[in-house]
C-alpha positions as CSV (number, residue, x, y, z in Angstrom):
1,X,-38.2,103.9,88.8
2,X,-35.5,105.4,90.9
3,X,-35.7,108.1,93.3
4,X,-32.8,110.6,93.5
5,X,-32.4,113.7,95.7
6,X,-31.9,117.2,94.3
7,X,-32.2,120.7,95.7
8,X,-31.7,123.5,93.1
9,X,-30.6,127.1,93.7
10,X,-29.7,129.2,90.6
11,X,-28.1,132.5,90.6
12,X,-29.0,135.0,87.7
13,X,-27.1,134.9,84.5
14,X,-25.7,131.4,85.1
15,X,-25.8,130.4,81.5
16,X,-23.7,133.6,80.4
17,X,-21.4,133.0,83.3
18,X,-20.7,129.4,82.4
19,X,-19.3,130.2,79.0
20,X,-17.3,133.0,80.2
21,X,-15.7,131.0,83.1
22,X,-14.9,128.1,80.9
23,X,-13.0,130.3,78.5
24,X,-11.3,132.0,81.2
25,X,-10.4,128.9,83.1
26,X,-9.1,126.9,80.2
27,X,-11.1,123.6,80.8
28,X,-9.9,120.9,78.4
29,X,-12.9,118.7,78.7
30,X,-15.8,121.1,78.4
31,X,-17.3,124.6,79.3
32,X,-17.9,124.8,83.1
33,X,-21.4,125.1,83.8
34,X,-21.5,128.0,86.3
35,X,-24.8,127.0,87.9
36,X,-25.3,126.6,91.5
37,X,-27.1,123.2,92.0
38,X,-26.7,120.9,95.1
39,X,-27.7,117.4,94.7
40,X,-30.5,117.2,97.6
41,X,-34.4,117.2,96.5
42,X,-36.5,114.2,95.5
43,X,-36.9,113.4,91.7
44,X,-38.5,110.4,90.2
45,X,-37.2,109.1,87.0
46,X,-39.7,108.7,84.2
47,X,-38.5,105.6,82.4
48,X,-40.9,106.3,79.7
49,X,-39.1,109.5,79.0
50,X,-36.9,107.7,76.4
51,X,-37.7,104.8,74.3
52,X,-35.4,102.2,73.2
53,X,-35.7,103.1,69.6
54,X,-35.2,106.9,70.1
55,X,-32.0,106.2,72.3
56,X,-30.5,104.0,69.7
57,X,-31.1,106.6,67.1
58,X,-29.2,109.1,69.2
59,X,-26.3,106.5,69.6
60,X,-26.2,105.9,66.0
61,X,-26.1,109.5,65.1
62,X,-23.3,110.3,67.5
63,X,-21.4,107.5,66.0
64,X,-21.6,109.1,62.6
65,X,-19.4,111.9,63.8
66,X,-16.3,109.9,65.4
67,X,-13.3,111.6,64.7
68,X,-14.8,114.7,63.6
69,X,-13.1,118.1,64.5
70,X,-16.3,120.4,65.3
71,X,-14.6,123.3,67.1
72,X,-12.5,124.6,64.2
73,X,-14.8,127.6,63.2
74,X,-17.9,129.5,64.1
75,X,-20.5,127.7,61.9
76,X,-23.1,126.1,64.2
77,X,-25.4,125.6,61.4
78,X,-23.0,123.8,58.9
79,X,-22.8,120.4,58.0
80,X,-21.1,119.1,60.2
81,X,-21.6,122.2,62.5
82,X,-18.7,123.5,64.3
83,X,-18.7,125.7,67.4
84,X,-15.9,128.1,68.2
85,X,-16.0,127.3,71.9
86,X,-15.7,124.3,74.3
87,X,-18.3,122.3,72.5
88,X,-19.3,119.1,74.4
89,X,-22.7,120.3,75.2
90,X,-23.2,121.8,71.9
91,X,-22.5,118.4,70.4
92,X,-24.9,116.5,72.6
93,X,-27.7,119.1,72.2
94,X,-26.9,118.7,68.3
95,X,-27.4,115.1,68.4
96,X,-30.5,115.1,70.6
97,X,-32.1,117.7,68.5
98,X,-31.4,115.7,65.3
99,X,-32.9,112.6,66.6
100,X,-36.2,114.6,67.6
101,X,-35.5,115.3,71.4
102,X,-36.6,118.7,72.9
103,X,-33.6,120.9,73.3
104,X,-35.1,124.0,74.6
105,X,-32.9,125.4,77.4
106,X,-29.8,123.6,76.4
107,X,-26.8,125.5,75.7
108,X,-22.8,125.5,75.4
109,X,-22.9,124.8,79.2
110,X,-22.5,121.3,80.3
111,X,-24.7,122.0,83.2
112,X,-27.5,123.2,81.1
113,X,-28.3,119.5,81.0
114,X,-30.1,120.1,84.3
115,X,-32.8,120.5,81.7
116,X,-33.6,116.9,82.6
117,X,-34.9,118.0,86.0
118,X,-37.9,119.5,84.4
119,X,-38.8,116.3,82.8
120,X,-38.2,114.4,85.8
121,X,-35.5,112.4,84.0
122,X,-32.1,112.6,85.8
123,X,-31.0,109.2,87.1
124,X,-28.1,107.2,88.4
125,X,-29.2,104.5,85.8
126,X,-27.9,104.8,82.2
127,X,-29.9,104.2,79.2
128,X,-28.9,104.2,75.5
129,X,-29.1,107.8,74.3
130,X,-28.8,109.4,77.5
131,X,-26.1,112.3,78.3
132,X,-23.6,111.3,80.9
133,X,-23.0,114.1,83.2
134,X,-19.3,114.3,84.7
135,X,-17.9,116.8,87.3
136,X,-14.6,117.5,89.0
137,X,-15.6,116.4,92.6
138,X,-16.6,112.7,93.6
139,X,-17.9,114.0,97.0
140,X,-19.2,117.5,96.2
141,X,-21.6,116.7,93.2
142,X,-23.1,120.0,92.8
143,X,-23.9,121.4,89.2
144,X,-21.3,124.1,89.6
145,X,-18.7,121.4,89.4
146,X,-20.1,119.7,86.2
147,X,-17.5,120.0,83.6
148,X,-18.4,117.6,80.7
149,X,-21.3,115.7,79.1
150,X,-21.1,112.6,76.6
151,X,-23.6,110.5,75.2
152,X,-24.1,106.8,76.2
153,X,-23.9,104.4,73.3
154,X,-23.5,101.1,75.1
155,X,-24.1,99.5,78.4
156,X,-22.7,96.1,79.5
157,X,-21.5,94.5,82.7
158,X,-21.4,97.7,84.7
159,X,-19.6,99.8,82.1
160,X,-20.9,102.3,79.7
161,X,-19.6,103.3,76.4
162,X,-19.8,106.9,75.5
163,X,-19.3,109.1,72.5
164,X,-18.5,112.8,73.4
165,X,-17.7,116.0,71.6
166,X,-14.5,118.1,72.4
167,X,-12.5,115.1,73.8
168,X,-8.8,114.9,73.7
169,X,-5.7,116.4,75.3
170,X,-5.7,119.7,73.5
171,X,-7.8,123.0,73.2
172,X,-11.2,123.0,71.9
173,X,-10.2,123.6,68.4
174,X,-7.7,120.6,68.5
175,X,-10.3,118.1,70.2
176,X,-12.5,115.6,68.3
177,X,-15.5,113.5,68.7
178,X,-14.2,110.5,70.6
179,X,-15.5,107.1,72.2
180,X,-14.4,105.7,75.5
181,X,-15.6,103.3,78.0
182,X,-15.9,103.7,81.9
183,X,-17.8,102.6,85.0
184,X,-21.5,103.1,84.8
185,X,-21.9,103.6,88.5
186,X,-22.1,107.3,89.9
187,X,-18.7,108.4,91.2
188,X,-16.9,106.4,88.7
189,X,-13.7,108.2,87.2
190,X,-14.2,109.5,83.9
191,X,-10.8,111.0,83.2
192,X,-9.0,114.0,83.7
193,X,-9.2,117.8,82.6
194,X,-7.6,121.1,83.3
195,X,-9.3,123.5,85.5
196,X,-7.8,126.8,86.2
197,X,-4.3,125.6,84.6
198,X,-4.4,122.4,87.0
199,X,-5.2,118.8,86.3
200,X,-8.4,117.6,88.0
201,X,-9.9,114.1,87.8
202,X,-13.5,113.9,86.7
203,X,-16.3,111.6,87.7
204,X,-19.7,110.3,86.8
205,X,-22.6,112.3,88.3
206,X,-25.5,110.8,86.6
207,X,-27.4,110.5,83.4
208,X,-29.9,112.8,81.8
209,X,-32.5,111.3,79.6
210,X,-33.8,112.9,76.4
211,X,-37.4,114.1,76.3
212,X,-39.2,113.4,73.2
213,X,-42.5,115.5,73.0
214,X,-45.7,113.8,72.3
215,X,-46.1,113.2,68.5
216,X,-49.1,115.1,67.0
217,X,-52.0,112.9,67.0
218,X,-53.7,112.1,63.6
219,X,-56.9,113.7,62.9
220,X,-59.7,111.5,64.3
221,X,-60.9,109.1,61.6
222,X,-64.7,108.7,61.4
223,X,-65.9,105.5,63.1
224,X,-67.1,102.6,61.2
225,X,-70.7,103.0,60.3
226,X,-73.3,100.3,61.2
227,X,-76.0,99.4,58.6
228,X,-78.4,98.5,57.3
229,X,-80.7,99.1,60.5
230,X,-84.2,99.8,60.7
231,X,-86.5,102.0,63.1
232,X,-89.4,100.2,64.3
233,X,-91.8,101.9,66.4
234,X,-92.2,100.2,69.8
235,X,-95.5,101.4,71.1
236,X,-98.8,103.0,70.4
237,X,-101.2,102.0,67.6
238,X,-98.4,102.0,65.1
239,X,-96.2,99.6,67.3
240,X,-94.4,97.3,64.9
241,X,-94.5,99.6,62.0
242,X,-91.2,100.9,60.3
243,X,-89.8,104.3,59.7
244,X,-89.8,105.0,56.1
245,X,-88.4,107.8,53.8
246,X,-91.2,109.2,51.6
247,X,-89.3,109.8,48.4
248,X,-92.4,111.1,46.8
249,X,-93.4,113.2,49.7
250,X,-90.4,115.4,50.1
251,X,-88.2,112.8,52.0
252,X,-90.0,113.1,55.1
253,X,-89.7,110.3,57.6
254,X,-92.9,108.6,58.4
255,X,-93.9,105.2,60.2
256,X,-96.5,102.9,58.7
257,X,-94.6,100.2,56.7
258,X,-94.8,96.8,57.8
259,X,-92.0,95.8,55.7
260,X,-88.3,96.7,56.4
261,X,-86.9,94.9,53.3
262,X,-86.9,98.1,51.1
263,X,-84.2,100.7,51.1
264,X,-86.5,103.3,52.2
265,X,-86.7,101.7,55.5
266,X,-83.0,100.9,56.0
267,X,-80.5,103.3,57.6
268,X,-76.8,103.5,58.1
269,X,-75.9,104.6,61.7
270,X,-72.5,106.4,61.9
271,X,-71.0,107.2,65.4
272,X,-70.4,110.9,65.8
273,X,-66.6,111.3,66.7
274,X,-66.1,112.3,70.4
275,X,-69.7,111.2,71.3
276,X,-70.1,107.8,72.6
277,X,-73.8,107.8,72.3
278,X,-74.6,110.0,69.2
279,X,-75.2,108.8,65.6
280,X,-75.6,110.4,62.1
281,X,-78.5,108.5,60.5
282,X,-78.1,108.1,56.7
283,X,-81.0,107.1,54.5
284,X,-80.1,104.2,52.2
285,X,-82.8,105.3,49.8
286,X,-81.7,108.9,49.3
287,X,-78.1,108.7,50.5
288,X,-78.7,111.8,52.6
289,X,-78.9,112.2,56.3
290,X,-82.0,112.3,58.7
291,X,-82.3,115.9,60.0
292,X,-84.9,117.4,62.5
293,X,-85.7,120.6,60.8
294,X,-85.8,123.2,63.8
295,X,-86.1,125.9,61.2
296,X,-89.6,125.1,60.7
297,X,-92.3,126.6,62.9
298,X,-95.6,125.6,64.7
299,X,-96.6,121.7,64.6
300,X,-93.9,121.2,61.8
301,X,-90.9,122.3,63.9
302,X,-88.6,119.4,64.3
303,X,-90.1,117.2,61.5
304,X,-87.5,114.5,60.3
305,X,-86.5,114.6,56.7
306,X,-83.8,112.5,54.8
307,X,-82.5,115.4,52.8
308,X,-79.1,116.8,54.3
309,X,-75.8,116.0,52.5
310,X,-73.4,117.1,55.3
311,X,-74.3,116.1,58.9
312,X,-74.3,118.6,61.7
313,X,-76.0,119.5,65.1
314,X,-79.7,118.9,63.7
315,X,-78.4,115.6,62.2
316,X,-76.8,114.3,65.5
317,X,-79.1,111.7,67.1
318,X,-78.3,110.8,70.6
319,X,-79.4,107.2,71.8
320,X,-80.9,106.5,74.9
321,X,-81.7,103.1,76.2
322,X,-85.0,102.3,77.9
323,X,-85.2,98.6,78.5
324,X,-84.9,96.7,75.3
325,X,-85.8,99.8,73.3
326,X,-84.2,103.1,72.3
327,X,-85.2,106.7,72.4
328,X,-83.6,109.2,69.9
329,X,-83.2,112.9,70.9
330,X,-81.6,116.0,69.2
331,X,-80.4,119.3,70.6
332,X,-81.9,122.4,68.8
333,X,-79.1,124.7,69.4
334,X,-80.0,125.8,72.8
335,X,-79.0,122.6,74.9
336,X,-82.7,121.3,75.2
337,X,-83.2,117.8,74.5
338,X,-86.0,117.1,72.0
339,X,-87.1,113.5,71.5
340,X,-88.2,111.9,68.2
341,X,-91.7,111.1,68.6
342,X,-94.1,109.1,66.2
343,X,-97.2,111.4,65.5
344,X,-100.0,108.9,65.8
345,X,-102.7,111.4,64.8
346,X,-100.7,112.9,61.8
347,X,-100.0,109.8,59.8
348,X,-97.0,108.5,62.0
349,X,-94.7,111.5,60.8
350,X,-91.5,111.5,63.0
351,X,-90.9,114.6,64.7
352,X,-88.4,115.8,67.5
353,X,-90.8,117.4,69.5
354,X,-91.2,115.9,73.1
355,X,-89.3,117.6,75.7
356,X,-87.0,115.8,78.1
357,X,-89.3,116.4,81.0
358,X,-92.4,115.1,79.0
359,X,-90.4,112.2,77.9
360,X,-89.5,111.2,81.6
361,X,-93.0,111.5,82.7
362,X,-94.4,109.3,79.8
363,X,-91.6,106.7,79.5
364,X,-92.8,104.5,82.4
365,X,-96.4,104.4,81.1
366,X,-95.7,103.6,77.6
367,X,-94.9,106.7,75.3
368,X,-94.6,107.3,71.5
369,X,-90.8,108.1,71.5
370,X,-89.6,104.4,71.9
371,X,-88.1,102.7,68.9
372,X,-86.5,99.3,68.3
373,X,-83.3,99.7,66.2
374,X,-82.2,96.5,64.6
375,X,-81.4,94.7,61.5
């Protein structure tokens, strides 16, 4: 990480002025960027803004155009493209964009590579794939003195190799994509150009790193299911009994079996994406999901059935640890927690019906809402 100092002042219409001024002045290296920028506020370089692989891809793409005349006609969408203007910045922008870097805000003005400031990525340290920014004054390194940009393709022993567009002794329609080697340090001479009809020396100002927007994240894959597990009642007169799907009784879930070996007593727990404590519980007997039926009324409301093919809110069971056991609760759609309870006086039917407040009152003295979930 390197801290640099930059303070920024920008007049209105600077980009349009840059191209107009370049054309009027006859700069042989590039369009003069008519942006008022003085190098004096703190910026921290984000070394992660360009990866080695992406930087090398930029360098490789640039090398593929060595010797090309790309200023001979007005065809910026051609293959290769051509820009009827001073085109060093056009070329750098084109190569960055082709490599997948963001190019919003870049233009034919060399100083448009101030773009790097918005991504905290202008540095005195070169990286492969960076754009070297050069200007006409070694002591007054302001953005209005920027005259040329070129792509860094190699770094060795204090030297950098660059490939730049619109390089050569002539006008923009004569110049080509060319390679050269120069000192890497800020202030190092880069060459000469013509500004206002006079030959001027140009110097390294620094390096703008490309910004690669974060790749779109792939759709979240379902977590791996865990099974086959059983639900064993942990308390009350049915303690030790297993929840079982009553396939001959409408697929209602009921405790009362002392044997967990059958598929009716086995369940697959699949973590709900994005919820660390929630599961879809699938019956291995029916192949369908346990659902707390809140569309029922009276004492039947919240009864668990293993008969839903596609899980949703009523099939989302949240797990809450209580000592060595677990409680399961469901949201009925209103944000209320309803805990799954074993109905001791109703044949052991499982029903999401105990409120959170009631559960908290009962849990310390032994409730009917505790289960042991295991293999």
